[in-house]
C-alpha positions as CSV (number, residue, x, y, z in Angstrom):
1,X,0.0,0.0,0.0
2,X,1.3,3.4,-0.9
3,X,0.1,6.8,0.0
4,X,1.5,9.9,-1.7
5,X,0.7,13.3,-0.2
6,X,1.3,16.4,-2.2
7,X,0.3,20.1,-2.4
8,X,2.2,21.6,0.5
9,X,4.2,24.8,0.3
10,X,4.6,28.3,1.6
11,X,1.5,30.4,2.1
12,X,0.8,33.7,3.7
13,X,-1.5,34.0,6.8
14,X,-5.1,34.0,5.6
15,X,-4.3,32.0,2.5
16,X,-5.4,28.6,1.3
17,X,-3.9,25.4,0.2
18,X,-5.3,22.1,-1.0
19,X,-3.4,18.9,-0.1
20,X,-4.0,15.7,-2.1
21,X,-3.2,12.1,-1.2
22,X,-3.1,9.4,-3.8
23,X,-3.6,5.8,-2.6
24,X,-2.7,2.6,-4.3
25,X,-2.4,-1.1,-3.3
26,X,-5.7,-1.7,-1.5
27,X,-9.4,-1.2,-2.1
28,X,-9.5,2.5,-1.4
29,X,-13.2,2.8,-1.0
30,X,-13.2,0.2,1.8
31,X,-11.3,2.3,4.3
32,X,-11.6,5.6,6.1
33,X,-8.9,8.1,5.6
34,X,-7.3,10.6,7.9
35,X,-5.1,13.6,7.9
36,X,-2.6,14.3,10.7
37,X,0.0,16.9,11.2
38,X,3.2,17.3,13.2
39,X,4.7,20.7,14.0
40,X,8.4,21.1,15.0
41,X,8.9,19.9,18.5
42,X,5.3,18.7,18.9
43,X,3.5,15.3,18.8
44,X,1.6,14.3,15.7
45,X,-2.0,15.3,16.0
46,X,-5.3,14.4,14.3
47,X,-6.5,17.0,11.8
48,X,-9.5,15.3,10.4
49,X,-10.9,12.2,8.8
50,X,-13.5,10.9,6.4
51,X,-15.4,7.7,6.2
52,X,-15.0,5.1,3.4
53,X,-18.0,6.4,1.6
54,X,-17.2,10.1,2.2
55,X,-20.6,10.6,3.9
56,X,-19.0,11.3,7.3
57,X,-16.3,13.6,8.4
58,X,-14.7,14.7,11.6
59,X,-12.3,17.5,12.5
60,X,-10.1,18.7,15.3
61,X,-11.5,21.7,17.0
62,X,-8.5,23.7,15.9
63,X,-9.4,23.4,12.2
64,X,-13.2,23.0,12.3
65,X,-14.8,25.5,10.0
66,X,-11.5,26.2,8.1
67,X,-10.5,22.8,6.8
68,X,-12.6,20.4,4.6
69,X,-11.8,16.8,3.8
70,X,-13.2,15.1,0.7
71,X,-12.5,12.0,-1.3
72,X,-12.9,10.7,-4.8
73,X,-13.2,7.0,-4.7
74,X,-13.1,6.6,-8.4
75,X,-9.7,8.2,-8.5
76,X,-8.3,6.9,-5.2
77,X,-7.7,10.4,-3.9
78,X,-8.4,12.2,-0.7
79,X,-8.1,16.0,-0.3
80,X,-7.6,18.4,2.5
81,X,-8.8,21.9,1.6
82,X,-7.3,24.4,4.1
83,X,-8.6,27.9,4.3
84,X,-7.8,30.9,6.5
85,X,-4.4,29.4,7.3
86,X,-2.5,30.7,10.3
87,X,1.1,30.4,11.4
88,X,0.1,27.7,14.0
89,X,-1.0,25.5,11.1
90,X,2.6,25.2,10.0
91,X,3.5,21.5,10.1
92,X,4.2,18.4,8.1
93,X,0.9,17.0,7.0
94,X,0.4,13.2,6.7
95,X,-2.4,11.3,5.1
96,X,-3.2,7.8,6.5
97,X,-5.4,4.9,5.7
98,X,-7.6,3.6,8.5
99,X,-7.9,0.0,9.6
100,X,-11.6,0.2,9.1
101,X,-14.2,2.1,7.2
102,X,-14.6,4.5,10.1
103,X,-12.8,7.7,11.2
104,X,-10.3,7.2,14.0
105,X,-8.9,10.1,15.9
106,X,-6.1,8.0,17.4
107,X,-3.1,7.4,15.1
108,X,-3.1,3.8,16.2
109,X,-6.3,3.3,14.2
110,X,-4.4,3.9,10.9
111,X,-2.5,1.2,9.2
112,X,-0.7,3.0,6.4
113,X,0.9,6.4,6.2
114,X,2.1,8.7,3.5
115,X,5.5,10.4,3.6
116,X,4.2,13.9,4.6
117,X,4.1,17.2,2.9
118,X,5.3,20.4,4.5
119,X,2.9,23.4,4.9
120,X,4.5,26.6,6.0
121,X,2.3,29.6,6.9
122,X,4.3,32.8,7.1
123,X,4.5,36.3,5.9
């Protein structure tokens, strides 16, 4: 199973970015997907997740209302649309494939991880 995250970069405060994660090697539509992030010197934290069908989503309080997760099961892609970015959103962002069709807030609930993509929010 391979997960390839992309779309990171440098953005000014208040700006937007869309991250993508391409999956291969398993039946994509059978598993929930999650996004996590890790800032320098901090633990990896849950950002949000989406159920296998895409009907359900869950977000960390810190990003609720600013970030949106979606998926395209026909293309084996999951997206993280990030709006109103702030310096505290600076981190390496990881996509992960759940062990089930559900959303898991705990990283232990994810079986496969992408390599991460760096998002830097700075003026």
